[in-house]
N, C-alpha and C positions, 0 to 999 in steps of 0.2 A: 194567167202563164203558172205550170207548172213544177215545181220544184224541180225537178229534170231537164225540162226547157228553159229555166230558169237558170240554169248552173251550166247549161251550154250555151245559152243567148251573154252569158258573161265572157270564158272563154274565149268564142269568137270574137267579143265585142273586143278583149285585148290584142286580138292579132291578126284582125280584119286585114288592117293595112297590108296584110300577105300572101290578100285575097286577090281573085281576077273571076273574070267570067268564062266560066271554058266555049262556049257558044261563042262570043263577040270579045273579050279581051279585056273590055272596058274592069274599068275599078267600080267593089263593089264594097257597098255600105250596111250595116244593119240595123233597121226597125220595126220594130214589135215583134213578131214571131217569125221573119223573114228576114232572110240576104236577097238585094234589090241591089242588081246595079246598075251604071247609066242610063242606058238602055232600057231601064226596064226590068229584064230576064229577072224573074221573082225563084225564089227557092224557098220551099218552109222547111224550118225547125220544127219535124215531127214531136208528138208528143212522148216518144223515147226518148228525144231529144239527140237525135242524126238528121242528115242532112241529106237530100238526095239531089245531085247536081246533076243529074242524064236525062235529056232531053226525052228520051222515048227507051224509057224501062223496057226493056225484056227479062221474064222467068227465064231461072238457067235448071242445069242436071242440078248445079249448087243451090240444096232447095236447105228447110227447116229441115226437114229429116237429116240430112250433110252435115249439119252443122252441129244441130244435136249431139250424134255421136263422134261428130269431133273435139265437141267440149269433155264427153266421157273418157277417148284416148287420151287427150290433151292431158289433162288431172289425172292420169296412171303414170306421169313424166316422162310420156312419149319421146317427148322432144328438149327434156331433158337437159342432156348432155351437150345438144349443139348449141342450144339459147349460151349454157353456159359459156362454149365457145366463145359465143357472136360476141360475148360482154368483157373476155377477157380480150377479145382485140377491140373493141369501142374504148379500153380505158389505152389500150395504146399507144392507137393511133392517136386520138383527141384527149390526150393527159391534159393537155396544157386548158380544156374550153372550162368555164366557171358555169355553160348550163348550155346541155345537148339536144339540139331539135331534128326531132324522128321524125321521118316518113316511113311507113309500111303500106307500102306498095301491094296488096294485096292482101290483105290482114287477116281474112276471113274472122273466125267473130274475134278476134283482138289479144289472143292467148299468147301469144308468141313476143308480140308488142307492152304489155303488161309487164308476162315476163322480168322482160327484161328493164326494165323503168326497175321494178322494184329494188334486182342486185343493182345497179346502175345506186340508186337514191341509199338503198344501207352503203354503199361505198365510196358518198359523200359529192356523187355527183348529182350537179340539180338539171332535167329531164319534162323537156314538152314534148305528147306527143300527139299524129296525126297517125289515123287508120285509116285505111280508102281498100274500099274492094267493091268491084263491078255490083254485086250481088246485094239487094235488096236487106233479103236473109239473114246477111253478113251482120250488116250493118246495123243490122236492130236486134242481130242475138249482145255483138258486142255495147253495145250504150246500153242494156238491158244489165247487162254482167260485171259494169265496167263504164264509172264514173267520169274516172277524173281528166278522159283525152277527150277531140274528136275524133266524132267518125262520121264517113262520110262513105255515100254510094257516087261511084265517078270512073269516069275510065281513064286508064293509064295514057291510052294516045291524046288526051286533053287536060289535064291537069290543070286546078284550079289555081295558080297560084301561081305568082309572078317570080321570075328568077332570082334562085341566089339564097333560097327562103330555109334550108334543110345542112346537116352538118351530114346529118347519114339518109341511106334512102337502103329500106332491107327488100327484101323480095325474095320471100322464102316458098320454092315450088310452085312457083307463080309464073304465070308472062312477065319479060318486060317489056320497054320501051326505051331506047336508051337516051334519045335523042330529046324525051321530054323528061327526063332523070338527069340527062346534064343539063339542062337547063334550070329547073330547081333548086339543085345543089348551088354548094355553097364554091368560092374554088379550090378551099382548100380539104372535102368533104372529101366524101366517102364510100359508094356503094354497097353491099352488099349482100348478094346470089350468093344464095345455097341452088344447089343441083343433085341429083339422085346418079349415084353412081349403079351400075350394073349386079351389084347383090342385094341393092332396095330392096325391103318386100320374097327377096327370093321366092321367099315358102310358096307367095302365094305365086309369084309367075312359074313355076314348072306347072301349076298344077293347071291355071289357068293361060296360059302360051306353051305348053309345052311341045317342040319337034314342032314351032312354029318361026319368023323370023323375029317377032317382037320376043320369042327367049331370051334374045340378045340382044339384050338392047344397050346400047354406048349413049355418051353424053358429047358425044367430041364435038360434032355441029353446038352444040349450046354452049360451049366453051368457045370452041371460038370464036361466037359471036359476042360472047362478052370482048375478047379481048380485038377485035377487029372494032369494037364502038370504045374501049377503053383504056387506058394505062393499068395494065396490070398489077398487083402493089404487091399482095400474097396468094396462092389458092395450097389451102388447106382442108385434108383429109380427114374425114372423119366415122369412123366402122361400129356399131354398137350392138346388142340383142337387148330386147325387152320385153320383158315377159309381160300377156298379156290378158290372164289368167281365164278360167274356163266358161264366162258367161261375155266377152269382150269381144269377140273374133266377129261378128255379126258386126258391131259396132266400126272396127280396123275397116272390115271390107265395104261396106257404105261409106267411111269419109274418104276411100281412096278412089280415081280416076281409070287406077289399071283394072278396074273390075267391069267400068265399061264399053271397052269393047270386046267381051267376052262372049261365050254363048248363054244360051240359061244353063245348058249340063256341065259344064265348067263349074259355073257359080254353081249349083247346086253341089257339085259335089267340092270346094268347098270349106264350103259354110259347115258340112258333114267330115272335113279334114280334121283330123283330130291334134292343131297346133294353139301347142301354149305360150311357145318362141317366137318373134322375128327378128329379123335384123335390119339394123338402116344402115345402112354405107349412103353416105352423100358428099360433095364436096361443100366445100365456104368460097367462094371468092370473094377479092376483096381487090375494089378497081378506084380508080381515080379518074380525072378529066383529063 
């Protein structure tokens, strides 16, 4: 058994009582290199240490190139002010918790979850984290770079957990399933969702969607859906500039879905643009059951 598999085997073994099979909802046990439910659905621990719980995995646009670019942009500190704000919210809302259990639903390559854990631990909190994404490439990157969490390939509509397992569910610039989120959330837990505001990457939007309906983005329906499914505890706007330097524009373009719905001419125009600084404009929504 490799070091990665052994480490993840131990993490799964310590927390296996909180898992359930995403197919049949029966209990899961751990044996050798696999998670096996009572109906014999089997999920292997990969050699990198993550587990794929999707029965029919389909590759998507969220490929290894996107996550490689995303890692580079993250390490520039692109989201660090956002992460700092979320850590403050967690410390305020869960100050009485000796152990904080976090699920990052739509974790990407794991940077957000790990940075939050590091900050919370520096301030004295004990944190247990699970990162989940529908992209196998995301889980692969996360498990290679960050060894102290459980990383899963899974569907947010079929979360592989029993009810009431997490204090916090993170959902950062990613689709949500509030029915499933509420099911696996503890009664006093919180869901933290981050959505883009109108000026998010406005430097890109002006080039890619000039004189089109997409240039006038609104997050109204996304926020309304959140409020219709959860009790809104807090909404906080955060806006700041980020210097991306001379050589990172292509990486930022690669990692953002904003570039997917445009034509080749506009994309080429964007890549040739003299953009060294971009705007991050987000809303942090905090909700409970």
